[in-house]
N, CA, C and O atoms as a GROMACS GRO file, in nm:
protein
  300
    1MET      N    1   0.635  -2.716   2.336
    1MET     CA    2   0.717  -2.641   2.270
    1MET      C    3   0.850  -2.596   2.321
    1MET      O    4   0.859  -2.516   2.414
    2LYS      N    5   1.002  -2.674   2.229
    2LYS     CA    6   1.130  -2.587   2.279
    2LYS      C    7   1.101  -2.430   2.333
    2LYS      O    8   1.017  -2.346   2.297
    3LYS      N    9   1.198  -2.428   2.426
    3LYS     CA   10   1.251  -2.311   2.448
    3LYS      C   11   1.297  -2.209   2.411
    3LYS      O   12   1.370  -2.270   2.332
    4GLU      N   13   1.319  -2.121   2.396
    4GLU     CA   14   1.372  -1.939   2.366
    4GLU      C   15   1.466  -2.035   2.204
    4GLU      O   16   1.582  -2.074   2.190
    5ILE      N   17   1.335  -2.038   2.103
    5ILE     CA   18   1.354  -2.026   1.904
    5ILE      C   19   1.254  -1.942   1.914
    5ILE      O   20   1.248  -1.885   1.805
    6HIS      N   21   1.130  -1.882   2.020
    6HIS     CA   22   1.030  -1.798   1.977
    6HIS      C   23   1.109  -1.670   1.958
    6HIS      O   24   1.226  -1.660   1.995
    7PRO      N   25   1.018  -1.534   1.875
    7PRO     CA   26   1.117  -1.417   1.913
    7PRO      C   27   1.016  -1.358   2.018
    7PRO      O   28   0.907  -1.411   2.000
    8ASP      N   29   1.015  -1.286   2.098
    8ASP     CA   30   0.987  -1.218   2.171
    8ASP      C   31   0.828  -1.116   2.106
    8ASP      O   32   0.805  -1.037   2.014
    9TYR      N   33   0.763  -1.169   2.203
    9TYR     CA   34   0.579  -1.089   2.118
    9TYR      C   35   0.518  -1.031   2.321
    9TYR      O   36   0.499  -1.078   2.433
   10HIS      N   37   0.514  -0.895   2.237
   10HIS     CA   38   0.497  -0.825   2.310
   10HIS      C   39   0.386  -0.693   2.272
   10HIS      O   40   0.315  -0.691   2.172
   11ASN      N   41   0.392  -0.588   2.376
   11ASN     CA   42   0.321  -0.511   2.379
   11ASN      C   43   0.349  -0.382   2.266
   11ASN      O   44   0.465  -0.344   2.269
   12ILE      N   45   0.278  -0.326   2.189
   12ILE     CA   46   0.324  -0.184   2.140
   12ILE      C   47   0.194  -0.142   2.043
   12ILE      O   48   0.102  -0.194   1.981
   13THR      N   49   0.255  -0.005   2.076
   13THR     CA   50   0.174   0.124   1.960
   13THR      C   51   0.178   0.128   1.852
   13THR      O   52   0.290   0.138   1.802
   14VAL      N   53   0.061   0.121   1.763
   14VAL     CA   54   0.060   0.137   1.630
   14VAL      C   55  -0.041   0.304   1.617
   14VAL      O   56  -0.154   0.327   1.659
   15GLN      N   57   0.048   0.387   1.548
   15GLN     CA   58  -0.020   0.524   1.537
   15GLN      C   59  -0.045   0.548   1.346
   15GLN      O   60   0.016   0.596   1.250
   16MET      N   61  -0.144   0.497   1.372
   16MET     CA   62  -0.210   0.527   1.130
   16MET      C   63  -0.078   0.682   1.156
   16MET      O   64   0.012   0.724   1.228
   17THR      N   65  -0.171   0.715   1.012
   17THR     CA   66  -0.155   0.873   0.916
   17THR      C   67  -0.154   0.966   0.901
   17THR      O   68  -0.080   1.054   0.858
   18ASP      N   69  -0.302   0.945   0.963
   18ASP     CA   70  -0.434   1.040   1.061
   18ASP      C   71  -0.433   1.081   1.179
   18ASP      O   72  -0.498   1.149   1.258
   19GLY      N   73  -0.321   1.009   1.170
   19GLY     CA   74  -0.276   1.047   1.447
   19GLY      C   75  -0.323   0.936   1.541
   19GLY      O   76  -0.272   0.910   1.650
   20SER      N   77  -0.453   0.857   1.468
   20SER     CA   78  -0.507   0.733   1.557
   20SER      C   79  -0.400   0.593   1.586
   20SER      O   80  -0.365   0.503   1.510
   21THR      N   81  -0.371   0.615   1.705
   21THR     CA   82  -0.335   0.503   1.739
   21THR      C   83  -0.385   0.364   1.875
   21THR      O   84  -0.427   0.352   1.990
   22TYR      N   85  -0.340   0.283   1.749
   22TYR     CA   86  -0.402   0.107   1.860
   22TYR      C   87  -0.321   0.050   1.883
   22TYR      O   88  -0.214   0.054   1.822
   23GLN      N   89  -0.362  -0.078   2.055
   23GLN     CA   90  -0.204  -0.129   2.090
   23GLN      C   91  -0.307  -0.272   2.036
   23GLN      O   92  -0.427  -0.294   2.022
   24THR      N   93  -0.174  -0.350   2.018
   24THR     CA   94  -0.156  -0.443   1.979
   24THR      C   95  -0.037  -0.540   1.975
   24THR      O   96   0.071  -0.487   1.949
   25ARG      N   97  -0.037  -0.663   1.995
   25ARG     CA   98   0.074  -0.759   2.099
   25ARG      C   99   0.141  -0.753   1.855
   25ARG      O  100   0.070  -0.748   1.754
   26SER      N  101   0.362  -0.760   1.878
   26SER     CA  102   0.360  -0.808   1.805
   26SER      C  103   0.555  -0.882   1.877
   26SER      O  104   0.600  -0.900   1.990
   27THR      N  105   0.602  -0.900   1.757
   27THR     CA  106   0.671  -0.886   1.754
   27THR      C  107   0.828  -0.828   1.674
   27THR      O  108   0.946  -0.852   1.649
   28TRP      N  109   0.687  -0.711   1.660
   28TRP     CA  110   0.831  -0.546   1.603
   28TRP      C  111   0.917  -0.474   1.715
   28TRP      O  112   0.868  -0.492   1.826
   29GLY      N  113   0.975  -0.434   1.716
   29GLY     CA  114   1.066  -0.364   1.804
   29GLY      C  115   1.056  -0.411   1.982
   29GLY      O  116   1.070  -0.528   2.016
   30SER      N  117   1.036  -0.323   2.061
   30SER     CA  118   1.075  -0.388   2.215
   30SER      C  119   0.948  -0.303   2.266
   30SER      O  120   0.890  -0.211   2.208
   31GLU      N  121   0.920  -0.362   2.393
   31GLU     CA  122   0.764  -0.408   2.397
   31GLU      C  123   0.752  -0.213   2.502
   31GLU      O  124   0.804  -0.179   2.608
   32GLY      N  125   0.688  -0.158   2.435
   32GLY     CA  126   0.548  -0.030   2.440
   32GLY      C  127   0.639   0.104   2.368
   32GLY      O  128   0.670   0.211   2.420
   33ASP      N  129   0.668   0.051   2.222
   33ASP     CA  130   0.729   0.098   2.080
   33ASP      C  131   0.689   0.135   2.013
   33ASP      O  132   0.665   0.040   1.938
   34THR      N  133   0.653   0.223   1.969
   34THR     CA  134   0.539   0.286   1.885
   34THR      C  135   0.565   0.213   1.744
   34THR      O  136   0.674   0.160   1.721
   35LEU      N  137   0.464   0.213   1.653
   35LEU     CA  138   0.459   0.172   1.484
   35LEU      C  139   0.472   0.309   1.486
   35LEU      O  140   0.464   0.381   1.586
   36ARG      N  141   0.499   0.354   1.326
   36ARG     CA  142   0.480   0.441   1.256
   36ARG      C  143   0.444   0.433   1.120
   36ARG      O  144   0.522   0.410   1.028
   37LEU      N  145   0.313   0.454   1.108
   37LEU     CA  146   0.294   0.333   0.966
   37LEU      C  147   0.219   0.551   0.841
   37LEU      O  148   0.147   0.650   0.851
   38GLU      N  149   0.316   0.480   0.753
   38GLU     CA  150   0.355   0.567   0.658
   38GLU      C  151   0.233   0.529   0.516
   38GLU      O  152   0.206   0.619   0.436
   39ILE      N  153   0.185   0.422   0.505
   39ILE     CA  154   0.095   0.460   0.463
   39ILE      C  155  -0.055   0.323   0.512
   39ILE      O  156  -0.011   0.209   0.508
   40ASP      N  157  -0.176   0.329   0.543
   40ASP     CA  158  -0.314   0.237   0.605
   40ASP      C  159  -0.456   0.282   0.493
   40ASP      O  160  -0.518   0.352   0.413
   41PRO      N  161  -0.436   0.181   0.565
   41PRO     CA  162  -0.556   0.154   0.567
   41PRO      C  163  -0.657   0.257   0.483
   41PRO      O  164  -0.739   0.245   0.392
   42THR      N  165  -0.579   0.407   0.597
   42THR     CA  166  -0.737   0.524   0.615
   42THR      C  167  -0.677   0.663   0.454
   42THR      O  168  -0.721   0.772   0.417
   43SER      N  169  -0.554   0.567   0.403
   43SER     CA  170  -0.518   0.670   0.343
   43SER      C  171  -0.440   0.570   0.205
   43SER      O  172  -0.327   0.608   0.234
   44HIS      N  173  -0.430   0.528   0.150
   44HIS     CA  174  -0.413   0.409   0.028
   44HIS      C  175  -0.495   0.377  -0.022
   44HIS      O  176  -0.590   0.316   0.026
   45PRO      N  177  -0.468   0.434  -0.226
   45PRO     CA  178  -0.647   0.444  -0.308
   45PRO      C  179  -0.708   0.322  -0.308
   45PRO      O  180  -0.824   0.300  -0.341
   46ALA      N  181  -0.606   0.223  -0.260
   46ALA     CA  182  -0.682   0.031  -0.300
   46ALA      C  183  -0.779   0.049  -0.199
   46ALA      O  184  -0.887  -0.008  -0.217
   47TRP      N  185  -0.759   0.138  -0.062
   47TRP     CA  186  -0.890   0.045  -0.032
   47TRP      C  187  -0.996   0.234  -0.020
   47TRP      O  188  -1.109   0.244   0.028
   48THR      N  189  -0.923   0.335  -0.070
   48THR     CA  190  -1.022   0.443  -0.062
   48THR      C  191  -1.078   0.469  -0.191
   48THR      O  192  -1.188   0.521  -0.204
   49GLY      N  193  -1.011   0.437  -0.279
   49GLY     CA  194  -1.072   0.425  -0.395
   49GLY      C  195  -1.005   0.550  -0.474
   49GLY      O  196  -1.065   0.613  -0.561
   50GLY      N  197  -0.880   0.575  -0.434
   50GLY     CA  198  -0.842   0.725  -0.499
   50GLY      C  199  -0.828   0.600  -0.662
   50GLY      O  200  -0.858   0.483  -0.685
   51LEU      N  201  -0.752   0.735  -0.757
   51LEU     CA  202  -0.754   0.688  -0.858
   51LEU      C  203  -0.650   0.663  -0.910
   51LEU      O  204  -0.538   0.709  -0.892
   52ARG      N  205  -0.708   0.543  -1.015
   52ARG     CA  206  -0.518   0.460  -1.013
   52ARG      C  207  -0.435   0.501  -1.193
   52ARG      O  208  -0.494   0.491  -1.300
   53LYS      N  209  -0.288   0.548  -1.171
   53LYS     CA  210  -0.275   0.599  -1.254
   53LYS      C  211  -0.238   0.531  -1.411
   53LYS      O  212  -0.240   0.602  -1.512
   54LEU      N  213  -0.199   0.363  -1.414
   54LEU     CA  214  -0.328   0.300  -1.553
   54LEU      C  215  -0.415   0.315  -1.586
   54LEU      O  216  -0.447   0.321  -1.705
   55GLY      N  217  -0.492   0.329  -1.486
   55GLY     CA  218  -0.678   0.322  -1.520
   55GLY      C  219  -0.625   0.447  -1.627
   55GLY      O  220  -0.655   0.442  -1.747
   56GLU      N  221  -0.588   0.497  -1.602
   56GLU     CA  222  -0.621   0.676  -1.677
   56GLU      C  223  -0.582   0.704  -1.780
   56GLU      O  224  -0.642   0.758  -1.873
   57ARG      N  225  -0.429   0.652  -1.770
   57ARG     CA  226  -0.362   0.646  -1.908
   57ARG      C  227  -0.401   0.530  -2.039
   57ARG      O  228  -0.347   0.543  -2.149
   58GLY      N  229  -0.464   0.458  -2.020
   58GLY     CA  230  -0.537   0.336  -2.078
   58GLY      C  231  -0.456   0.236  -2.103
   58GLY      O  232  -0.336   0.251  -2.081
   59GLY      N  233  -0.504   0.121  -2.151
   59GLY     CA  234  -0.416  -0.028  -2.226
   59GLY      C  235  -0.326   0.053  -2.371
   59GLY      O  236  -0.326   0.170  -2.409
   60GLN      N  237  -0.267  -0.049  -2.415
   60GLN     CA  238  -0.140  -0.067  -2.477
   60GLN      C  239  -0.195   0.041  -2.591
   60GLN      O  240  -0.169   0.158  -2.621
   61VAL      N  241  -0.309  -0.088  -2.648
   61VAL     CA  242  -0.354  -0.092  -2.798
   61VAL      C  243  -0.408   0.133  -2.761
   61VAL      O  244  -0.354   0.241  -2.784
   62ALA      N  245  -0.474   0.108  -2.729
   62ALA     CA  246  -0.489   0.252  -2.702
   62ALA      C  247  -0.415   0.406  -2.655
   62ALA      O  248  -0.466   0.518  -2.657
   63ARG      N  249  -0.356   0.388  -2.637
   63ARG     CA  250  -0.164   0.429  -2.657
   63ARG      C  251  -0.165   0.432  -2.770
   63ARG      O  252  -0.165   0.536  -2.834
   64PHE      N  253  -0.167   0.285  -2.834
   64PHE     CA  254  -0.063   0.266  -3.010
   64PHE      C  255  -0.169   0.364  -3.046
   64PHE      O  256  -0.127   0.476  -3.078
   65ASN      N  257  -0.295   0.348  -3.047
   65ASN     CA  258  -0.417   0.410  -3.175
   65ASN      C  259  -0.384   0.620  -3.106
   65ASN      O  260  -0.335   0.712  -3.171
   66LYS      N  261  -0.409   0.620  -3.037
   66LYS     CA  262  -0.366   0.781  -2.986
   66LYS      C  263  -0.240   0.834  -3.048
   66LYS      O  264  -0.217   0.951  -3.077
   67ARG      N  265  -0.177   0.751  -3.060
   67ARG     CA  266   0.001   0.797  -3.111
   67ARG      C  267  -0.019   0.794  -3.268
   67ARG      O  268   0.010   0.884  -3.347
   68PHE      N  269  -0.065   0.688  -3.291
   68PHE     CA  270  -0.142   0.634  -3.484
   68PHE      C  271  -0.230   0.644  -3.583
   68PHE      O  272  -0.244   0.622  -3.703
   69GLY      N  273  -0.313   0.708  -3.436
   69GLY     CA  274  -0.426   0.667  -3.504
   69GLY      C  275  -0.486   0.724  -3.612
   69GLY      O  276  -0.582   0.675  -3.671
   70ASP      N  277  -0.407   0.875  -3.654
   70ASP     CA  278  -0.369   0.874  -3.793
   70ASP      C  279  -0.339   0.904  -3.871
   70ASP      O  280  -0.333   1.007  -3.939
   71ILE      N  281  -0.306   0.770  -3.871
   71ILE     CA  282  -0.212   0.781  -4.031
   71ILE      C  283  -0.297   0.677  -4.082
   71ILE      O  284  -0.368   0.583  -4.046
   72LYS      N  285  -0.245   0.756  -4.210
   72LYS     CA  286  -0.351   0.578  -4.323
   72LYS      C  287  -0.289   0.524  -4.431
   72LYS      O  288  -0.199   0.563  -4.506
   73ILE      N  289  -0.346   0.441  -4.423
   73ILE     CA  290  -0.242   0.381  -4.468
   73ILE      C  291  -0.336   0.369  -4.677
   73ILE      O  292  -0.456   0.379  -4.699
   74LYS      N  293  -0.221   0.348  -4.786
   74LYS     CA  294  -0.261   0.405  -4.902
   74LYS      C  295  -0.267   0.241  -5.003
   74LYS      O  296  -0.201   0.139  -4.987
   75LYS      N  297  -0.333   0.262  -5.068
   75LYS     CA  298  -0.377   0.134  -5.142
   75LYS      C  299  -0.350   0.089  -5.256
   75LYS      O  300  -0.399  -0.017  -5.293
   0.00000   0.00000   0.00000
């Protein structure tokens, strides 16, 4: 391996949104820094099964029918 081309790899603390922490090694920050997460698997809807806004509104056809479904075409 070439010397002095790799980033510094050191220990940091990761703090989850619920306050729990764990130690890991990373190139982020400096030795001993704390990385505070804003979104993590304990709070993100993709992992927790939370509501999805797009699913609630329906697709384009459902929105069209809701908006214009009562219009009748005369023959």
